C-alpha positions as CSV (number, residue, x, y, z in Angstrom):
1,V,-8.3,10.6,-15.5
2,K,-5.8,13.0,-14.7
3,V,-4.9,11.1,-11.3
4,V,-5.3,7.1,-13.1
5,D,-3.0,9.6,-15.8
6,N,-0.4,10.5,-13.7
7,A,-0.2,6.7,-12.4
8,V,0.2,5.2,-15.5
9,A,3.1,7.7,-16.5
10,A,5.0,7.3,-13.2
11,F,4.3,3.3,-13.8
12,L,6.0,3.7,-17.1
13,Q,8.8,5.7,-16.5
14,Y,9.7,3.5,-14.1
15,R,9.5,0.4,-15.7
16,N,11.8,1.9,-18.1
17,A,14.4,3.4,-15.4
18,A,14.7,0.6,-12.9
19,S,18.0,-0.8,-12.5
20,T,17.2,-4.9,-12.9
21,S,20.9,-5.6,-11.4
22,A,19.6,-3.5,-8.2
23,V,16.6,-5.4,-8.0
24,E,18.2,-8.6,-8.4
25,R,20.6,-7.9,-5.4
26,A,18.2,-6.8,-3.3
27,A,16.0,-10.5,-3.8
28,E,19.1,-12.1,-3.6
29,A,20.0,-10.5,-0.2
30,I,16.6,-10.9,1.2
31,A,16.7,-15.0,0.0
32,A,20.0,-15.1,1.1
33,T,19.1,-13.5,4.8
34,W,16.2,-15.9,5.1
35,Q,17.9,-19.1,3.9
36,T,20.3,-18.3,6.7
37,G,17.7,-17.7,9.2
38,R,18.6,-13.7,9.9
39,R,16.6,-10.7,10.6
40,I,14.6,-9.3,7.5
41,E,13.4,-5.8,9.1
42,F,10.9,-3.4,6.9
43,Y,11.3,0.4,8.0
44,G,9.4,3.4,7.1
45,V,7.5,6.4,8.3
46,G,4.0,8.3,7.7
47,N,2.9,6.6,4.0
48,S,6.3,4.9,3.5
49,G,5.6,3.1,7.2
50,I,2.1,1.8,5.3
51,V,4.5,0.2,2.7
52,A,6.5,-1.2,5.2
53,H,4.1,-3.1,7.0
54,D,2.7,-4.3,3.5
55,A,5.8,-6.0,3.0
56,E,5.9,-7.4,5.9
57,H,2.9,-9.4,5.4
58,K,3.8,-10.2,1.6
59,F,6.5,-11.9,2.7
60,F,4.5,-13.6,5.6
61,R,2.6,-15.0,2.8
62,L,5.7,-17.1,1.7
63,G,6.4,-18.3,5.3
64,V,9.2,-15.5,5.4
65,N,9.4,-14.2,8.7
66,A,9.9,-10.6,8.4
67,V,8.9,-7.7,10.9
68,A,8.4,-3.8,10.2
69,Y,8.9,-0.9,12.0
70,N,7.4,2.5,11.7
71,D,8.1,4.3,14.9
72,A,11.8,5.7,14.9
73,H,12.7,5.1,18.3
74,V,11.5,1.1,17.8
75,Q,13.8,1.9,14.2
76,V,16.5,2.5,16.1
77,M,16.0,-0.1,18.7
78,A,15.7,-2.3,16.4
79,A,18.4,-1.4,14.2
80,T,21.0,-1.5,17.1
81,M,20.2,-5.1,17.6
82,L,21.1,-6.4,13.8
83,E,23.7,-8.0,13.0
84,P,25.8,-9.0,10.0
85,G,24.0,-11.0,8.1
86,D,20.7,-9.4,8.8
87,C,18.7,-7.2,6.0
88,V,16.9,-4.0,6.7
89,V,14.4,-2.3,4.0
90,I,13.9,1.1,4.2
91,I,11.3,2.9,2.5
92,S,11.3,6.3,2.0
93,N,9.2,8.8,-0.3
94,S,11.4,11.9,0.3
95,G,14.9,10.3,1.4
96,R,15.4,12.6,3.6
97,S,13.8,11.6,6.9
98,R,16.5,12.1,9.9
99,D,15.1,8.9,11.8
100,L,15.4,6.7,9.0
101,L,19.0,8.2,8.4
102,D,19.7,7.8,11.7
103,A,17.9,3.9,11.6
104,L,20.0,3.4,9.1
105,E,23.4,4.2,9.9
106,T,22.9,2.5,12.6
107,A,22.3,-0.6,10.6
108,R,25.2,-0.3,8.3
109,R,27.7,0.0,11.9
110,R,26.3,-3.1,12.7
111,G,27.1,-4.7,10.2
112,A,24.1,-5.6,8.4
113,T,23.1,-5.5,4.5
114,T,20.4,-2.4,3.4
115,I,18.2,-1.9,1.3
116,V,16.5,1.7,0.6
117,I,13.8,2.0,-1.6
118,T,13.7,6.1,-2.3
119,A,14.5,8.6,-5.1
120,S,18.1,8.9,-6.0
121,G,19.9,11.4,-5.5
122,T,18.7,11.8,-1.3
123,P,20.6,11.4,1.7
124,L,19.0,7.8,2.2
125,A,20.3,6.7,-1.6
126,H,23.9,7.5,-1.0
127,Q,24.1,5.7,2.3
128,A,22.7,2.4,1.1
129,H,23.8,-1.1,0.5
130,V,21.6,-1.5,-2.3
131,L,19.6,1.7,-3.8
132,L,16.1,0.9,-5.6
133,S,15.9,4.3,-7.0
134,V,12.1,5.4,-7.4
135,D,11.7,8.6,-9.4
136,H,8.8,10.4,-10.3
137,P,7.6,13.7,-11.0
138,E,5.4,13.6,-7.5
139,D,6.7,16.7,-5.1
140,Y,7.7,14.7,-1.7
141,D,6.4,17.4,0.6
142,R,2.4,17.1,-0.6
143,Y,0.5,16.4,1.7
144,S,-1.1,13.0,0.8
145,P,1.3,11.6,-1.8
146,M,0.1,9.2,-3.9
147,V,1.8,7.7,-6.9
148,S,5.0,7.0,-4.8
149,R,3.1,5.3,-2.6
150,L,1.9,3.3,-5.7
151,L,5.1,2.8,-6.9
152,H,6.7,1.7,-3.6
153,L,4.5,-0.6,-3.2
154,T,4.8,-2.3,-6.9
155,V,9.0,-2.8,-6.1
156,I,7.7,-4.3,-3.3
157,D,6.0,-6.8,-5.4
158,I,8.6,-7.2,-7.5
159,L,10.9,-7.6,-4.6
160,T,8.6,-10.4,-3.4
161,T,8.3,-11.9,-6.5
162,G,11.7,-12.2,-6.7
163,V,12.8,-13.9,-3.4
164,A,9.3,-16.4,-4.2
165,L,11.0,-17.2,-7.2
166,R,14.5,-18.0,-5.2
167,L,13.0,-19.8,-2.3
168,G,11.8,-22.6,-5.0
169,P,8.8,-24.9,-6.0
170,D,8.5,-26.1,-2.1
171,L,6.8,-22.2,-1.7
172,R,3.9,-23.7,-4.0
173,P,1.6,-26.1,-1.8
174,M,2.4,-23.9,1.3
175,L,0.6,-21.4,-0.5
176,Q,-1.9,-23.6,-1.7
177,D,-2.8,-24.6,2.1
178,I,-2.8,-20.9,3.0
179,K,-5.5,-20.5,-0.4
180,R,-8.1,-23.6,1.1
181,N,-7.5,-22.6,4.8
182,L,-8.6,-19.2,4.2
183,R,-11.6,-20.3,2.0
184,A,-12.9,-21.8,4.9
185,K,-13.6,-18.2,6.1
186,R,-15.7,-16.7,3.8
187,Y,-19.1,-16.8,3.7
188,T,-20.9,-19.1,0.5
189,A,-23.2,-17.4,-1.6
190,P,-26.6,-18.4,-1.0
């Protein structure tokens, strides 16, 4: 009961505090990057790396070419190859990861748009072009953060929806094709 109550309380707090203008700017930046054929990358480490890979998968299903990196060395190498017009989304519970700060600083120097999903008032938050602040009462030093991961996954869902709406009606037939093709991968009931 406590776990569910904590999650529900955190979702309600986020719903009431989320900046719709920041979400709009982030979705617009990602959609514009996709429309111009530029790179879209997601960076995270630890639990946030798992969220980054979830983002890659969700955008992949929209036909948006995106890649997720959860290795710090690869993140810095990838950030070094970014150019103006590219977009990187950095996900961090603590907002204090040196590896992610290094990647963010490199991406900014290269001229990429940086979107950061983290707690407000953190070093990563201060460096973002677009901050999607996710504040919650959970201690980021906990061994296994739960609420923060759920909130970050929700923010990714919101971004995916915002980008999908910007991609327009051409997206619907492709999603229906994917669903139809996946149906063939399932066993039928006896």
